[in-house]
C-alpha positions as CSV (number, residue, x, y, z in Angstrom):
1,X,0.0,0.0,0.0
2,X,2.8,2.4,1.0
3,X,4.6,1.6,-2.2
4,X,1.6,2.4,-4.4
5,X,1.0,5.7,-2.5
6,X,4.6,6.7,-3.0
7,X,4.5,5.8,-6.7
8,X,1.3,7.8,-7.2
9,X,2.8,10.8,-5.4
10,X,6.0,10.5,-7.6
11,X,3.9,10.3,-10.8
12,X,1.9,13.3,-9.8
13,X,5.1,15.2,-9.0
14,X,6.5,14.4,-12.5
15,X,3.3,15.3,-14.2
16,X,3.1,18.6,-12.3
17,X,6.8,19.4,-13.2
18,X,6.2,18.8,-16.9
19,X,3.0,20.8,-16.8
20,X,4.8,23.8,-15.2
21,X,7.7,23.5,-17.7
22,X,5.4,23.4,-20.7
23,X,3.3,26.4,-19.4
24,X,6.4,28.5,-18.7
25,X,7.7,27.7,-22.2
26,X,4.5,28.8,-23.8
27,X,4.6,32.0,-21.8
28,X,8.3,32.6,-22.8
29,X,9.5,32.3,-19.2
30,X,11.6,29.1,-19.6
31,X,14.2,27.9,-22.0
32,X,13.5,25.0,-24.3
33,X,16.0,22.4,-25.7
34,X,15.8,22.6,-29.5
35,X,16.3,19.6,-31.7
36,X,18.8,19.7,-34.5
37,X,17.7,20.8,-38.0
38,X,18.0,17.3,-39.4
39,X,15.7,15.9,-36.7
40,X,13.2,18.7,-37.3
41,X,13.2,17.8,-41.0
42,X,12.5,14.2,-40.2
43,X,9.6,15.2,-38.0
44,X,8.2,17.5,-40.7
45,X,8.5,14.7,-43.3
46,X,6.8,12.2,-41.0
47,X,3.9,14.6,-40.4
48,X,3.5,15.2,-44.2
49,X,3.6,11.5,-44.8
50,X,0.9,10.8,-42.2
51,X,-1.4,13.7,-43.3
52,X,-1.2,13.0,-47.1
53,X,-1.5,9.2,-46.6
54,X,-4.8,9.8,-44.7
55,X,-6.1,12.0,-47.4
56,X,-5.1,9.7,-50.2
57,X,-6.6,6.7,-48.4
58,X,-9.9,8.5,-47.7
59,X,-10.3,9.7,-51.3
60,X,-9.4,6.4,-52.8
61,X,-12.1,4.8,-50.6
62,X,-14.5,7.4,-52.1
63,X,-13.4,6.5,-55.6
64,X,-13.9,2.8,-55.1
65,X,-17.1,3.1,-53.1
66,X,-19.0,6.4,-53.7
67,X,-21.9,5.4,-51.4
68,X,-21.1,6.8,-47.9
69,X,-23.5,4.4,-46.2
70,X,-21.8,1.4,-47.8
71,X,-18.4,2.8,-46.7
72,X,-19.6,3.1,-43.1
73,X,-20.9,-0.5,-43.2
74,X,-17.6,-1.7,-44.5
75,X,-15.8,0.2,-41.8
76,X,-17.9,-1.4,-39.0
77,X,-17.4,-4.9,-40.4
78,X,-13.7,-4.2,-40.5
79,X,-13.5,-3.0,-36.9
80,X,-15.6,-6.0,-35.8
81,X,-13.1,-8.2,-37.7
82,X,-15.9,-9.8,-39.7
83,X,-16.0,-10.5,-43.5
84,X,-17.8,-7.8,-45.5
85,X,-20.8,-9.4,-47.2
86,X,-20.7,-9.4,-51.0
87,X,-22.5,-6.4,-52.5
88,X,-24.0,-6.2,-56.0
89,X,-22.3,-3.5,-58.1
90,X,-24.4,-0.9,-59.8
91,X,-23.5,-2.4,-63.2
92,X,-24.7,-5.8,-62.1
93,X,-27.9,-4.4,-60.7
94,X,-28.6,-2.5,-63.9
95,X,-28.0,-5.8,-65.9
96,X,-30.6,-7.5,-63.7
97,X,-33.2,-4.8,-64.4
98,X,-32.5,-4.9,-68.1
99,X,-32.9,-8.6,-68.3
100,X,-36.1,-8.6,-66.3
101,X,-37.5,-5.8,-68.5
102,X,-36.5,-7.8,-71.7
103,X,-38.5,-10.8,-70.4
104,X,-41.5,-8.6,-69.9
105,X,-41.3,-6.8,-73.2
106,X,-40.5,-10.0,-75.0
107,X,-36.9,-11.4,-75.5
108,X,-37.7,-11.9,-79.2
109,X,-38.6,-8.3,-79.9
110,X,-36.0,-5.8,-81.1
111,X,-36.1,-3.8,-77.9
112,X,-35.9,-7.0,-75.8
113,X,-33.0,-8.3,-77.7
114,X,-31.1,-5.1,-77.3
115,X,-31.9,-4.9,-73.6
116,X,-30.4,-8.4,-73.2
117,X,-27.3,-7.5,-75.1
118,X,-26.7,-4.3,-73.2
119,X,-27.6,-6.0,-69.9
120,X,-25.0,-8.7,-70.5
121,X,-22.3,-6.1,-71.1
122,X,-23.3,-4.2,-67.9
123,X,-23.0,-7.5,-66.0
124,X,-19.5,-7.9,-67.4
125,X,-18.6,-4.3,-66.5
126,X,-19.9,-4.8,-63.0
127,X,-17.8,-7.9,-62.5
128,X,-14.7,-6.1,-63.8
129,X,-15.4,-3.3,-61.3
130,X,-15.7,-5.8,-58.5
131,X,-12.3,-7.3,-59.4
132,X,-10.7,-3.9,-59.6
133,X,-12.1,-2.8,-56.2
134,X,-10.8,-6.0,-54.6
135,X,-7.4,-5.7,-56.2
136,X,-7.1,-2.0,-55.2
137,X,-8.2,-2.7,-51.6
138,X,-5.6,-5.5,-51.2
139,X,-2.6,-3.9,-53.0
140,X,-3.1,-0.2,-52.2
141,X,-5.5,0.6,-49.4
142,X,-4.4,-2.1,-47.0
143,X,-0.7,-1.0,-47.0
144,X,-1.8,2.6,-46.4
145,X,-4.0,1.5,-43.5
146,X,-1.2,-0.7,-42.1
147,X,1.1,2.3,-42.0
148,X,-1.4,4.5,-40.2
149,X,-2.5,1.9,-37.7
150,X,0.9,0.3,-37.1
151,X,4.1,2.3,-37.9
152,X,2.5,5.7,-37.4
153,X,1.1,4.8,-34.0
154,X,4.5,3.5,-32.9
155,X,6.1,6.8,-34.1
156,X,3.5,8.9,-32.3
157,X,4.0,7.0,-29.1
158,X,7.8,7.4,-29.2
159,X,7.4,11.1,-30.0
160,X,5.3,11.6,-27.0
161,X,7.9,9.9,-24.8
162,X,10.6,12.1,-26.3
163,X,8.5,15.2,-25.6
164,X,8.2,14.1,-21.9
165,X,11.9,13.4,-21.7
166,X,12.6,16.9,-23.1
167,X,10.3,18.5,-20.6
168,X,12.1,16.6,-17.8
169,X,15.5,17.7,-19.1
170,X,14.5,21.3,-19.3
171,X,12.9,21.2,-15.9
172,X,16.2,19.8,-14.4
173,X,18.2,22.6,-16.2
174,X,15.9,25.2,-14.6
175,X,16.3,23.6,-11.1
176,X,20.1,23.5,-11.5
177,X,20.1,27.2,-12.6
178,X,18.0,28.2,-9.5
179,X,20.2,26.1,-7.2
180,X,23.4,27.8,-8.5
181,X,21.8,31.2,-8.1
182,X,20.9,30.4,-4.5
183,X,24.4,29.0,-3.9
184,X,26.0,32.2,-5.2
185,X,24.0,34.3,-2.8
186,X,24.9,32.0,0.1
187,X,28.6,31.9,-0.9
188,X,28.9,28.2,-0.1
189,X,28.4,24.8,-1.7
190,X,24.9,23.6,-1.6
191,X,23.7,20.0,-1.6
192,X,20.9,21.2,-3.9
193,X,23.4,22.0,-6.6
194,X,24.9,18.5,-6.5
195,X,21.5,16.9,-6.5
196,X,20.3,19.0,-9.4
197,X,23.5,18.2,-11.4
198,X,23.0,14.4,-10.8
199,X,19.3,14.7,-11.9
200,X,20.4,16.6,-15.0
201,X,22.9,13.9,-16.0
202,X,20.2,11.2,-15.7
203,X,17.6,13.1,-17.6
204,X,20.1,14.0,-20.3
205,X,21.0,10.4,-20.8
206,X,17.3,9.4,-21.0
207,X,16.6,12.2,-23.4
208,X,19.5,11.2,-25.7
209,X,18.5,7.5,-25.7
210,X,14.9,8.4,-26.6
211,X,16.0,10.8,-29.3
212,X,18.0,8.1,-30.9
213,X,15.1,5.7,-30.8
214,X,12.7,8.3,-32.3
215,X,15.3,9.3,-35.0
216,X,15.6,5.7,-36.2
217,X,11.8,5.4,-36.5
218,X,11.6,8.6,-38.4
219,X,14.3,7.6,-40.8
220,X,12.2,4.5,-41.6
221,X,9.8,6.8,-43.3
222,X,12.0,6.6,-46.4
223,X,11.3,2.8,-46.5
224,X,7.6,3.6,-46.1
225,X,7.8,5.9,-49.2
226,X,9.4,3.1,-51.2
227,X,6.8,0.6,-50.2
228,X,3.9,3.0,-51.0
229,X,5.5,3.8,-54.3
230,X,5.4,0.1,-55.2
231,X,1.8,-0.1,-54.1
232,X,1.0,2.9,-56.2
233,X,2.4,1.2,-59.3
234,X,0.2,-1.8,-58.5
235,X,-2.8,0.4,-58.1
236,X,-2.2,2.1,-61.5
237,X,-1.7,-1.4,-63.1
238,X,-5.0,-2.6,-61.7
239,X,-6.8,0.6,-62.9
240,X,-5.3,0.3,-66.3
241,X,-6.4,-3.3,-66.7
242,X,-9.9,-2.4,-65.5
243,X,-10.4,0.4,-68.0
244,X,-8.9,-1.7,-70.8
245,X,-11.5,-4.4,-70.0
246,X,-14.3,-1.9,-70.0
247,X,-13.2,-0.4,-73.3
248,X,-13.1,-3.9,-74.9
249,X,-16.5,-4.8,-73.6
250,X,-18.0,-1.6,-75.0
251,X,-16.3,-2.2,-78.4
252,X,-17.8,-5.7,-78.5
253,X,-21.2,-4.2,-77.6
254,X,-21.0,-1.7,-80.4
255,X,-20.3,-4.4,-82.9
256,X,-23.3,-6.4,-81.6
257,X,-25.6,-3.4,-81.7
258,X,-24.6,-2.8,-85.3
259,X,-26.5,-6.0,-86.3
260,X,-29.8,-4.5,-85.0
261,X,-29.4,-1.2,-86.8
262,X,-32.9,-1.3,-88.3
263,X,-34.5,-1.7,-84.9
264,X,-33.3,1.6,-83.2
265,X,-35.6,3.9,-85.2
266,X,-38.9,3.3,-86.7
267,X,-40.6,-0.1,-86.3
268,X,-39.2,-3.6,-86.5
269,X,-40.8,-4.1,-90.0
270,X,-39.0,-1.1,-91.6
271,X,-38.2,-1.9,-95.3
272,X,-35.2,0.5,-95.4
273,X,-32.0,-1.2,-96.5
274,X,-29.5,-2.0,-93.8
275,X,-26.3,0.2,-93.7
276,X,-22.9,-1.1,-94.6
277,X,-21.5,-3.7,-92.4
278,X,-18.8,-1.4,-91.1
279,X,-21.1,1.5,-90.2
280,X,-22.9,2.0,-86.9
281,X,-26.7,2.6,-86.4
282,X,-27.8,6.2,-86.0
283,X,-28.6,6.0,-82.3
284,X,-25.5,3.9,-81.5
285,X,-23.3,6.4,-83.2
286,X,-24.8,9.1,-81.1
287,X,-24.5,7.3,-77.8
288,X,-21.3,5.2,-78.3
289,X,-18.9,7.2,-80.4
290,X,-16.2,5.2,-82.1
291,X,-12.8,5.8,-80.6
292,X,-10.3,6.9,-83.3
293,X,-6.8,5.5,-83.5
294,X,-4.3,8.0,-82.1
295,X,-0.7,7.7,-83.2
296,X,1.6,7.1,-80.2
297,X,4.4,9.6,-79.9
298,X,7.3,8.3,-77.8
299,X,7.7,10.3,-74.5
300,X,11.0,11.0,-73.0
301,X,10.8,11.5,-69.2
302,X,11.7,15.0,-68.3
303,X,11.4,16.4,-71.8
304,X,8.4,18.2,-73.3
305,X,6.6,15.8,-75.6
306,X,6.7,17.5,-79.0
307,X,7.9,15.8,-82.1
308,X,9.8,18.8,-83.3
309,X,11.9,19.2,-80.2
310,X,15.2,17.6,-79.9
311,X,16.2,15.4,-77.0
312,X,17.7,17.3,-74.1
313,X,21.3,16.5,-73.5
314,X,22.2,17.6,-69.9
315,X,25.9,17.5,-70.7
316,X,25.4,20.4,-73.2
317,X,23.5,22.7,-70.8
318,X,25.1,25.2,-68.4
319,X,23.7,26.0,-64.9
320,X,21.9,29.3,-64.6
321,X,23.7,32.2,-63.0
322,X,21.2,32.0,-60.1
323,X,18.5,29.5,-59.0
324,X,20.7,26.5,-58.1
325,X,20.0,24.7,-54.9
326,X,21.5,22.0,-52.8
327,X,19.6,18.7,-52.4
328,X,20.0,15.6,-50.3
329,X,19.3,12.3,-52.0
330,X,16.7,10.2,-50.2
331,X,17.0,6.9,-52.1
332,X,19.4,5.2,-54.5
333,X,18.5,5.8,-58.1
334,X,19.9,3.9,-61.1
335,X,20.1,6.0,-64.3
336,X,18.0,4.7,-67.2
337,X,20.2,6.2,-69.9
338,X,23.1,8.5,-70.4
339,X,21.0,11.7,-69.9
340,X,20.2,10.7,-66.3
341,X,22.4,10.9,-63.2
342,X,22.7,7.9,-60.9
343,X,22.2,8.7,-57.3
344,X,23.2,7.3,-53.9
345,X,21.2,7.8,-50.8
346,X,22.3,10.6,-48.4
347,X,24.7,12.2,-50.9
348,X,24.5,16.0,-51.6
349,X,24.2,17.3,-55.1
350,X,23.4,20.7,-56.8
351,X,20.2,20.9,-58.7
352,X,18.5,23.4,-61.0
353,X,15.7,23.6,-63.5
354,X,15.7,24.6,-67.2
355,X,12.9,26.2,-69.2
356,X,10.6,23.6,-70.7
357,X,11.6,20.8,-68.5
358,X,9.1,18.3,-67.0
359,X,8.4,19.7,-63.4
360,X,9.0,16.2,-62.0
361,X,12.7,16.3,-63.0
362,X,15.7,18.6,-62.4
363,X,19.2,18.8,-63.7
364,X,21.6,17.4,-61.0
365,X,25.4,18.0,-60.8
366,X,27.9,16.1,-58.8
367,X,31.5,17.2,-59.5
368,X,31.9,17.0,-63.2
369,X,29.0,14.6,-63.6
370,X,25.6,16.0,-64.8
371,X,22.2,14.6,-65.7
372,X,18.5,14.5,-65.1
373,X,17.3,13.4,-61.6
374,X,13.7,12.8,-60.4
375,X,12.4,15.3,-57.8
376,X,10.7,12.6,-55.7
377,X,14.1,11.1,-54.9
378,X,15.4,14.4,-53.4
379,X,15.0,16.6,-50.3
380,X,15.5,20.1,-51.5
381,X,17.5,22.3,-49.0
382,X,17.3,26.0,-48.6
């Protein structure tokens, strides 16, 4: 019982000391130990990562499931650790309605036949949408959630501990300062000074240890970016496959509707001759325009995509008189060709931009080496 009472009293005293130190710092009445610039940059980058990851996650959820009620239901099932029940997509529901309508109107009538054809395509579109949502959830949303609910919670916990250690350290510094002032007035050595110095050494050690733990976690954000970059590529791949499937389904539907050209206008017994086999019916042409073939112009990363422009050769350009900046490399980068500059993590290079360059790229210089470098691999310094 006595031990518990003493522990509670000690905890209350520590809490009160931290509260006093925090309040005096806010009022400008106490000194505050500042972290080094690199540590502050790590903290800022971690906060940016957390905030933007949350926004990207929420908006991607809206993209995949526009219905807010359905999103709330999925969230509750997830928190209860239960499997989300299978939900019919809008395309599949539309396909069901069209098929039922065709049966009522007569599946042998021109309108009924067309409803069946369009309904079947809507069903295939709905199935493709379901596969895309599942793939995006597994390969993109889940890693983002894991970061926010796992790594970020650990980082936040260690940052709170570091903040408490910093408050304890500054409170000890303040007590030592007061003890020395009292000692000077008394003109003799005070036990309070020795006690305050001992407490300061202990709190300084704890602060340094916690700062190192927190620093290591914050530096791990670079690995998080690499992992999220890979997940982003997988998301784009899934989205590309989904839209390619939808495009092919609609092309097939256009071809099928071309066989019923005489049934879109007038009545089914129209005696007008059918159009050429390669043409589309009047209504189909208005609602489903044919997609023209667009010639593909090769794109060079970092260079404006115009056929008349020549390829930028970084070795032939000179840095501007002003506007260059120092940058720290975040990750290793292997040059794709002779116009790019290979990078090593943590090295310092000089960068600048040229008129007409892709904003995602800069010209980088390291000694007598020069080439294009991706902005996402750099931390620009003032």
